[in-house]
C-alpha positions as a printed Julia matrix, in Angstrom:
174×3 Matrix{Float64}:
 185.99  19.14  14.8
 186.52  20.8   18.09
 187.13  24.57  18.15
 190.04  25.4   20.43
 191.5   28.83  21.26
 193.38  30.42  23.99
 192.18  33.73  25.8
 194.02  36.06  28.09
 191.59  38.57  29.61
 192.56  42.41  30.1
 191.12  44.97  32.21
 189.22  46.38  29.25
 187.43  43.1   28.51
 186.2   42.65  32.07
 185.17  46.63  31.93
 183.07  45.86  28.87
 181.42  42.87  30.14
 180.5   44.89  33.47
 179.24  47.75  31.51
 177.11  45.24  29.4
 175.84  43.53  32.73
 175.04  47.15  34.2
 173.54  49.08  31.31
 171.6   46.16  29.69
 169.14  45.94  32.58
 166.55  48.09  34.23
 168.75  49.9   36.41
 171.39  51.07  33.9
 168.69  52.46  31.45
 166.81  54.08  34.33
 170.12  55.73  35.68
 170.63  57.16  32.12
 166.86  58.32  31.95
 167.13  60.02  35.33
 170.24  61.84  34.31
 168.73  63.14  31.23
 165.65  64.07  33.23
 167.85  65.94  35.56
 169.55  68.06  32.81
 166.1   68.8   31.32
 165.07  69.78  34.82
 168.01  72.05  35.1
 167.28  73.66  31.7
 163.69  74.23  32.47
 164.46  75.76  35.83
 167.07  77.98  34.2
 164.94  79.04  31.1
 161.76  79.73  33.48
 163.39  81.25  36.68
 166.73  82.59  35.38
 169.68  83.19  37.86
 167.42  83.2   40.85
 167.91  79.26  41.0
 171.36  79.19  39.64
 172.51  76.89  42.64
 169.83  74.48  42.01
 170.46  74.17  38.3
 174.06  73.41  39.28
 173.01  70.94  41.73
 170.66  69.1   38.86
 173.71  69.18  36.54
 176.14  68.05  38.96
 174.04  64.88  40.19
 173.33  64.12  36.52
 176.95  64.18  35.52
 177.69  62.25  38.81
 175.23  59.5   37.66
 176.8   59.32  34.27
 180.47  59.14  35.13
 180.44  57.62  38.53
 179.39  54.01  37.43
 181.6   53.64  34.64
 184.48  54.88  36.42
 183.89  52.53  39.31
 183.41  49.6   36.83
 186.67  50.55  35.41
 188.54  50.35  38.48
 186.66  47.05  39.66
 187.79  45.66  36.41
 191.52  46.45  36.84
 191.26  45.24  40.31
 189.8   42.12  39.48
 192.34  41.26  36.87
 195.08  42.18  39.21
 193.79  40.24  42.02
 192.54  36.96  40.55
 195.31  34.53  39.25
 192.49  32.78  37.18
 191.55  35.9   35.33
 195.32  37.22  34.95
 196.63  33.95  33.25
 195.69  32.62  29.89
 192.59  30.28  29.32
 192.39  27.56  26.91
 188.82  26.66  25.38
 187.83  23.59  23.44
 184.18  23.88  22.19
 182.71  20.59  20.8
 179.57  18.57  20.43
 179.58  18.27  24.43
 180.11  21.88  25.3
 182.66  24.06  26.66
 185.7   22.88  28.33
 188.12  25.47  30.08
 191.49  24.7   31.14
 194.21  26.44  32.75
 197.28  24.78  34.15
 195.9   21.12  35.71
 192.3   22.49  36.44
 189.73  22.33  33.89
 185.89  22.57  33.86
 183.19  21.68  31.49
 180.14  23.47  30.58
 177.76  21.37  28.71
 175.37  22.93  26.12
 172.34  22.04  28.33
 173.96  24.04  31.07
 174.45  27.16  28.95
 171.7   29.84  29.95
 172.41  31.89  27.11
 175.21  33.14  24.34
 175.51  36.61  23.63
 177.75  38.48  21.36
 178.52  42.09  21.59
 180.77  44.04  19.21
 183.91  43.32  21.31
 182.79  40.1   23.52
 181.21  36.75  23.09
 179.4   35.99  26.61
 178.65  32.4   27.38
 176.3   32.41  30.48
 176.17  29.71  32.95
 173.65  31.68  34.68
 171.92  34.98  34.85
 174.87  36.67  35.96
 178.17  34.4   35.66
 179.66  34.26  32.12
 182.87  33.2   30.44
 184.09  36.34  28.74
 185.76  35.63  25.29
 187.15  38.75  23.71
 186.09  38.64  19.92
 189.69  40.15  18.72
 191.31  37.0   20.16
 188.63  34.85  18.79
 189.3   36.04  15.23
 187.8   33.93  12.29
 186.49  31.41  14.76
 183.52  33.59  15.65
 181.59  32.39  12.78
 182.06  28.72  13.53
 181.25  29.24  17.19
 177.89  31.25  16.17
 176.63  28.37  14.05
 177.53  25.84  16.77
 175.67  27.77  19.26
 172.71  28.1   16.89
 172.74  24.34  16.19
 173.17  23.33  19.9
 171.04  25.91  21.86
 167.37  26.81  21.7
 167.15  30.01  19.42
 165.9   32.07  22.22
 169.21  31.46  24.15
 171.45  32.77  21.42
 172.14  36.31  20.42
 174.84  36.22  18.16
 174.76  37.93  14.82
 176.95  37.01  11.79
 177.62  39.95   9.55
 179.5   40.19   6.12
 182.61  41.61   8.0
 182.74  38.42  10.22
 182.63  36.23   7.16
């Protein structure tokens, strides 16, 4: 029995996808670690040298805050722009998931992503991401998926190798 649902992406969904892409990799974690190190360095300098290096302390704190705030703010504005600018993202998408894979339809256009073409499937707290490559993914908000999440997770476990599926089913989902 095929699983069918409609999805309308919002800016917050694209933002969450962009945040996941950015902060699940090395560059995201390294920017956080670097920011924390800058805060530590500011505290150390203030503790050891006092007010003599106050400008340096403020510089370290400022750069640390900039690293922590700049990227999420940029990703938020990029997500809003991409939803507004793209007619594909701003309209509703119809998904049909069956034994063959994912079929995505919008108006007269449709595309098929077979199970063998899926790079990986990941579920976060708010999204299900169906990757067709390392960077490109179908973004499916879990709130719009509703009760069908459990069925989708079971189907993904059946059709994909274990190392390509990161979708947990909890008691809350059932």
